[in-house]
N, C-alpha and C positions, 0 to 999 in steps of 0.2 A: 462274424469274425472266425466261424469255424472253417476249416480246411479238410479236404478229404485227403483221407490216409492211403496210399498205395502199399501192396506187398513188396518187400524188398526185393530189389532187382540188382544182379551184379553182373556186368559185362565184361569179359576178360578178351582181350584182343591177342590172338596167337600169331606167333612168328609164322610166315609162310615159307613151305619148303621149296625146293626147285620143282619146277614144272615138267610134267612128262613129255615125251615125244610124241608128235602129232599123230593120231591114228589115221590110217591111210584108206579104210573104207568105209562104208555108211556107217553113218552115227544118228542120232535121235530116236523117236520111236516110229511105230507104223505109221500115225497119222501125222507126225510132224518130223520127217526125215530132213537130215542136212545134206544141203545141196552145195557139191563142188564145183567151182569154176575157175578157168585160167583167165582171170581179170587182176588188174592191179589192187592193192590194198587201198581203200578209200580212207584209211586213218592215217596211215603213214606214207602212202602214194607209192610203197614199193611195188615195183611192175617185174620183178624177177620172173620171166616166163616159165622157169621151172619150179614155181612153187604154187601149189593149188591153195585156193584160198575158198572160204566159205559164204554163202550168200545169205543174208539177213533177210527178214520179211519184207523191209521197204526196197530190196534189189540190190544194196550197196554190197561190196565183196570186204571181208575182213580176214585177217588170221586170228587165231586164237589168243596169241600173245598180244595184239595189238587191241583187240578188243577187251580182254583183261584190264591192260594198262588205261585205257581209256575209261572205261568204268569205275576203275578204282580212283580216278583223277576226279571223277564225279562225287564219290564218297568222300574224299578227303575235303571237298568244298561243301560238306553237309546235305548234298543231294541224296535223293533215295528213288529217284526215277530216271532211267536212261533212256537217251535219245540218241539218234544217228548225227555225227557231226560232219559227214560228207558234204562237200561242197556241190550245189548243183550246177550242172553244164559249166563246170569251170569258173564259176561266178563267185561273188561273197557271201552268197546266202546257203547257209546250213540246211541240209535236209530236215532234220527236226523230227523225225519220224519216231514214235516211242517204241522202246523195245521193252517187252516183260521181263522179268528175272529169270523165267523159266527159260524163254529163248537164249538170254545170254549166258546162263549157266550151261545150256546144252551146247552152244556153239564153242563157248570159251574152255571146255574140256576141263573145269576146275577139278584139282586136287582136294581131298577131303578137308586139309586145312585152309584152303580157299574158299570153299564151300561155307565153312563155318564162319571165315572172317567175314564174307560178304553178308551172309544172313544176320549175322550179330550187327554190323555196321547199318545195313538198311533199317532193322529194327529201331537202334538207337537214333539215327538220323530223323526217321519218321515220327518217333516220340518227342524230339525235341523241337520239330516244328509245330507238333499239336499240342504240346503239353510242356509245362515248366516244373521240372522236379528239382528238389534238393532233399539232402539227408537231415533230419532231424539231429541235432546235437546231443540229444539226450538218448535216444534209443537207436539211432541210425536206420530209423525207418525212412523210406523215400515217401516225400510228400508231394502232392500237387497243389499249387497255390491256386485257388478260386478268384479269390479278389485281387487283382493285380495292382490295385492302386494301394494296397495295405501290407506293409511290412511286418506286422505283428500275426504270428501265425500260430494257431492253436494244435498241438497235436494230442489226437486223441490216445494214440498209445501209450506216451508218456503219462497222461492224466490217469489212465486206468492203472498203469503199474505203479504208479508213486501215490494214488489216492489223492492227488493234490492236482488241481488245474497248473497247466504246463504251456507258456507261450515261448516262443523264440523268435529271434529278429531273421527275417530272410536275407537281409544285406550282410550282416557280420557273423551270422550263426552263431549266436550265443544266446544263452537264456535271455528273454525280453526284459529290458529295464526301461522304467518310465511310463508315461500314459501311452494309450493306444485308441483308435487306431492311428497310424502315421504313415506317410509316403516316403519321407525324405531319411529318416535315421531313427534308431533308438537313442537311449541315453547311455549306452556303453561307451567307453572311451576307444576312439579310434573308428568308430562305425562310419565308415565311408564307403561310398560306391565305386570299386577301383576302376570300373568301366568310365565312369565321369572323370576321374583322375587321369586315365589315358587320354580321353579327350581334351582335356583341358591343358595337357602337358607335350602334346604332340608338336612334331615340328611343321613349319610352314611347307607347301607343296607348289612347285613352279610348273605350270602347265604351258610351255612353250608353244604347242599347236593351238591353244585358245589365247592368242595375242598376250601370251607371258602372263597370264593370269595368275595370281598367287591366292592360296586359300589353305586351311588346315589339311594335313595330310590325312587325317583319320576322320571318319564320320560315324555318327550311328545312324542307321538306317531309318528314314522319316515315317516307315511303315510298321517295321517289327523290332526295331532296335538293335539289330545285328551292328556290331562293329565291323567296319569295313575300311580298307585303304585303298588309295588310287595308285596305279603305278607311274604316273607321270606322263603317260604317253596316250595320243589319240585325243578323242574328245573330251568334255567336261562329265558325260555322264556314264553311269555304270550300272549294273544289273546287280541287285543284291542277291548273293549265294542262297539265301534261306528263304525269303518270300518271293523272289523272282521279280520284284517291281524294279525298274528302271527309275532313277533320279538323277539330280543333277548335284554334282559334288561341290558347287559354288554358291547355290543358293538354297538347296536342300528341297527344292520342289520337285514332285514327279515329272519325268521328263515331258509328258504331254502338256503339263501347265507351264513347265519352264519354256518350251518352243513356242508359246502363243506369244511371246515378247522379244525372243532371241533366237541364236542358231546354235547347232551343235558345237561350233568351233569359235563362238563370239561369247566375252563377258555377258552376264547378265546385267540389265539395266539398273536392278534394284541394288546392285552391289554384292560382296561377298558376305555370305552368313558368318558371324563370330562363331568361335568354338561353343559347342553345345554344353550347357550345364545340367542336362537330364538326360535320361534315356526313354526315348518314346515306347508307349507300351502298345503290344500288338493287338488289337481288336479283332479276333479270328471270327 
């Protein structure tokens, strides 16, 4: 039941200042110079011939503004890896080539505020994918839960400071009450999982392109437990922004399993999975 205690970490997101004007000369370092080209922006598709753009390592051209906006949208989705969104040969297939943060920073011409924002958000997104942290209600120290099936968490810092064993509830973030270990709740009044409540209270969703199938509008990813919503357009399958696994919004099976008995735009033969009553635990 012991939990690993991490040193306190506080992330402060700063307001971004206006972007500087594009530099017209050579950028980058001696080993990785930035190459300017007279081609359209493959993110915005802007093809103004008087505007020079920069070529990424995958060969596609971008402007510093479009690159910053695209990479920031990935951060907003919880991502910490950058990939090229350019469509290959005017098809619907994305390039998908990985871009390192160093390359993005060099080509995007980050201001100091933007660099701080990107680096802090990258670190936070990576930490959220591989670890699960919460702040102890007793000492505010960040704790990483090792047993993902146990809500009863032992804070070694509070135990040392108070000279008395201290446990808190991972769900309601109050001092633990009742017997443990438990994975549903403690005995504190109102100890409920807010994510489960969202799943049970969400509205129904109509999927007109899937033969007007109806299912809950919110799901917990069957792989990592991240809450996701379907926008109601396209097929029944979505990709989780956290674990990048694709699953069916109707039957909650991974897409490759779902497609063994159905198609992207047809209802699942097993019917609609009802609202989830628990959050899947991510076994990384």
